[in-house]
N, C-alpha and C positions, 0 to 999 in steps of 0.2 A: 522665326520660331515662337519667340516670347508671344507673337499677337495671335498666333494660334492659340495657342494656352488661353489667355485674357478671351479669346472668342469661345473657347471650350468651356471655361467657367460661366461665361455670361449666357451660355445656351442652356446650360443645367439651370440655371434661374429665371429664364422665360415665363415657366408655367411654374412660379413661386410654391402654389399647395400641393401641386402633384410630385412636384422633387422633394420636398421635406416628408410628404405620405411615403417616398419610396426611400428614402432615409430613414423613417422610422422604421418602416418595415426591415430592412437590410440590419439596423440596431436590434431589432427585437430578434432577429433570424441569430445575428452574432453572440446578442448574449445569451439566447437559448441554447447555440452550442457551445459553448465558452463555457458556461456554467455547470452544463454536464460533464463536462471533461474535467471541471475542476471537482467535480462530485465524484467522479469516479477515480482521480486522485486520492481524494481523501479517503474513499472507501478501500481504496486497495491498501492504502498506506495503513489503515485501520487495522487490516488483516495481518498484515506484515509485524506492526507494533504489536499486534497481541500475542503472536508468537516469538517476539524476542523478549516482550517481558514477561510471560508466563512459562515458557517452554525451551527454547535453543539459546538465550543471552544471545551475544554477538560472535562468540568463539567458544569451540569447545575442544578438550585434550581427552582423547582416549589413548590406553595400549594398544598396539599395533594387534588387530585380529578382533578386539571385543564385540566391535558392531556386527562383526558377521555371524558370531554365535552367541554372544551375550554368556558367555563362560564368564562366573564371577572370579574363577582362576586366574584370569587375564586381569590383572589390577598393575598398578603403577604407585610409587610413594610420593606422599605430598612433598616432602625437603625436598625429592630432587627435581619436579615440577615446580616448586617453587621458589627455586631460584631463578630457576627463567623468566617467571612470572614478574617477578619482584625486581626484575632489572629493568623492567620496562614501565616507562613514567604515563604511557599513553592508557595504561591499564586501572579502571576506577574501581573494581570489587571483581573478587573470587570466590567462588565457591568449590569446595572440593567434595564430591559426593559419592555414596554407596549404593548401588542400585543391583535388585534382585527381584526374579520373580516371584510372587508369594500369592497365598491363597489365605484369604481375609472370610473368616467364621463368626457367625451369631448362632444362636438358637434358631433362628429362622431360616437361614439360608447362605450359602458360601458364593465369593465372588475373587475372580484373579483379576490380578493386574500386577503394574512394576511399583514395589516400594521402594523408594528413594529415601536414603539415612543422610541426614544434612547438620550442620552447625547451623542452629536458629537465626544466628545473629550474622555470619557470613550469605548464609541463602538470601536473605532480605536485601543484600547490597548487589546482588544481580537477577532476582526475580522479584514482582510484585504479587505472588499469590497470598501473600499475608494482607494484602489488603483487598481482595475477595471474600474476605469471612468479616460478615454482617454481625453487625452487633448481637448479643445472644446467642451467637453461635459457635463461640468458643473463641482462642486465640492461635496463634501460629504455634505449635511447641512451645508454649511457655510457661507450663507448671510441669518442670522437669522429674520431679517426683511421681507423678501420677503416671508415668511411662507413656506420655502421650501419643496418638495416631491422627494425624490429619488427613481426614477423607473427600471426596467429593459430595455434593448434593444428591448426585444421583446412584453413588455408591452407596449412600445413608439410606435412602429410601429403600433400596435393594435387600439392603440388611438388616432395614426396619431399626435403625440405632440411631441414637440421642448423643448430645454431650453427656460424657462420663459412662456410657455404655460399655462394656467388656467385649472386646474383641479377640478371638486366638488367631493368631498369625502363623500360616505354616510355610516354610520353606528349607531348600536345600542348602548346606555349607557348602564350602570350596573343595570338601572331600566325598560329597555326594549323601552325606547322610540327612537325614531327615529333622528339622529345629522345630520346635513348635513356643510360643511366647504369647504371652496374655500381655494386650495393651488397654488404654481407656481412650474411646474420642475425647481427644482434646480440642477440635476444631473441625469446622464444614465449611470448605471453600466451594466457589461455583465461579468459573471461566466462561466466557463465550464459546468455548470446543468442547461440544459434545463427547467427543472422541478421547479427548487428553485426560477429561473429567472421570470418563469410565476406566480410565486405564491406568490413574497415578492417587499414589497416597503417599505420604511424609511421616517421617520419622526419627525422633532426635538418633545421630551417626553413634553416639554413645550407648543407646540401646542394642543396636542394631549389630555392631560389630562384633562384640563377643560371642554370637552365634553365628560367623560367617568363617571363623577357623582362618582371620588373615591377620596380617600385621598389622600392629596400633596405628601406624602412618599409612595403611591404606587406602586406595581410592580407586573407582571405576571411571569415574568424569570429573574433569575439571571444568565448572562454567564461568565464563570470563566477559565482564562487560566494559567497555572503554569509556576515554571520556568523549570520544569523538567519533561516530559511527561509522563515518566516512573514512577512519583508520582502519578499516578490518582488513583489509588485503594487505598493507604493510608491514602490520602487527604480526599477522598469521605468518610472512615470510619471516619475521626478527625470529619469533618463534621457532620456525623450521631449522633456522640456523645453529638452534642450541638444544632443541629436542628433536634429535633426527630418527631416533627411536620410537617414536610416540606417532599418533595419528593425529594431526590438528587441521579442524573444519570450520570454515564458516558457517553462519547461520543457515545460508541457501544450499550449503552441500549435506548441512546436517538433515533440513527441510526442503528438497528440490522442489516441491509444488512451488513454494514462495518465489523461486525464481522465475516460474513459468507464470506465476501472476504477476512478477514486476514485469516480466517481457510482452504480456498479453493486454497490460494497463497502455504501453505506447501503442500497440497495434490497434486497440479499439479506439485510442484519441484519433487516429490518423480516420479510421472509417467513419467514426460519428462527424468530425469535422468535414470530411468528403462528402457524406451524405448534407448534411447542413450547407454548405457551400454551393453544391449541386443542384440543391432546389433554391438556392437565391439567385444562381446563376441564369435559371432560367427566367427568372421574374423580371431581374435586370437587363435580361435578352427583349423581353418585351416591351419594359420600359422605352428603353433605347432604338429600337424598332419603331415603335410611337413617333418618339421624338424625330428621328429622322424621315418619317412617310410626312410629319408636319413642315418638313422645311426644304421638300423637295425643290419649290424655286429657288430657293436661298442656296442650294447646293450646286443646282445648274449657273446659276450668277457667277460663284465662284471659280468653276470650273471654265464658264466664259470670260474671267477675268485674268485668268493665267493661271490659277489656284493647281499645283500637282497633285496628283494621286496619291503620292505618298503622305503630302500633309491634310489631304482629307482623311487618309486612313490614321494619323496620327492625332486630327482633333477628335475623330470619334472616340477612338482608345483611350485619350485625355481625359474627355466627358465620361466614361465609364469608370476608370480608375478614381477622378476625383470625387464620383459620385459612391461607388463602393467603400473609400478609403475613408471618407465623412461618415458614414452611416458605421463602418466597421469601429472608427476611433470610440464613436459614441457607446456601440454595443462593450466594446472592451471595458471604457472608464465604468460603466453601471457593473458588469460583471465583477470589477476591482472593488468597487464599493459592497456588491456582496458579500464577496470573500473576507472583505476586512471585518462585516457586521458578524460574522460567523464562523472566520477561523479559530477564534479565542474561543467563545462557547459552542460552538459546533449545532449541525443541524438534528434534532431527533426523531429518527424516522423509526421508531419504535411502536408507532400504531401501525406502522406495514409489518410488521414482523410477529408470530407467533411466540408467545411466552413461552411455550413448552419447549421452542426449537433452539438450538446452539447454532449460529451462523457462522461461528468462527473468526466475527468482528461486533467491535462494537456497535452499539444503534445509534451512539453519539459519533456523527460524519464530520471531521473539519475539512472544508474544501480547501484544495491547494490548486497555486498554479505554475507551473515552471518556465525559465527561459528558452525550454523545448518548444514551450506549447504558443509561445508568442511567436516563434520561428516558422512553426506549423503556420500558423494564421497568415501571417506575410507572405506564403508561397501559396498556401491555400486563395488570398485574395489576390495575387498575379496572377495565379491560372483561371479564377472566376472572371478577370476582367478579359483575358484574351477568348475564354469560350462566351462570354456573354457579346463582345462586341463582336463577333465574329460576321452573323447574320446581319446585324444593322451596317455593318462596312462594306458588305457587298450591297445592298441596298442602295448606300450612299453612293457610290463608284458606279453604279450600272449606268448611270446616265453618261459618265464619262467614258466610259467603257465606247458605247454608241458613239460618242460624239468624233473619236478619235478614230 
């Protein structure tokens, strides 16, 4: 069997430049396919990370029934939730939020959105909204004396409001009575999600709570960030054992579309690899068929000296596998080099995007490759070899069958 392997390897290099050209063709194909997969991984991860850092955090806790009605009368007590949360070392940051539907009004117009009351320092532990406020666009609830409200750039345009502009905020308290307060724009944020920006504004919890007719330690939502993202499920289970009367959700349960995107990433990777390797397989098949046709006399001689049908098949398949494996390894190495170059700095695709449209992900994409991707590549290489060697094997063994 070792002789057959050596013979297969020598056969590849009989036409040295043609083999090098074929390996180069395979390398470029594998590099292109793999890099597209790493780009999709980074793109999907960017979208998920955007929602984690700006909107959902890793875990959220609500009073049962609050998600169904958004009734501000369905609240929980911070100290009750805090005992369970503080007992878990895996938790890195916690923010207790108040949430109510509100109408923001200026002399120009009115805008309806969700008003979130937070402790500024605690919110910075679980959200990166404060990082999206650019210089000259204020701060994240920095000056409490001015009773600030932080709105998005889209909301500011609709209201024709700037920093320090007065805004009248109208909402219902827990008794159903209308409340009206005056706030000043303290900061203007801008994320990559237009849906979130159009529907969200932040105020200090201390400015909102007195008007909701709720207890001092009331909260509608507790957002939690973990030290290790992979511990979401375990931490959720731990909290559910202590907080049985509350609803605890992971990030993908809060925003189910993220779970769909995560599943679609795996499906799209397999589809793309299938397309690339199918195209490569046809090219490899033509190469091997040409190689076999050039060696018809040699293959007849091998049959005449007693080489079995099975060994000829093994030799052709070994040639195909060696050719594809060499090209694949070169392509993967090139891809790893490219990923290494851009994994930290990222690829800026802002030139492909419209500045006036928010797509829900950052324009800086950080390519990523996973162990599963490598396993998928190995499987596709094996399948491609089987497919590409079918016709050459039939051609190589046809004289053998006639002989028999």
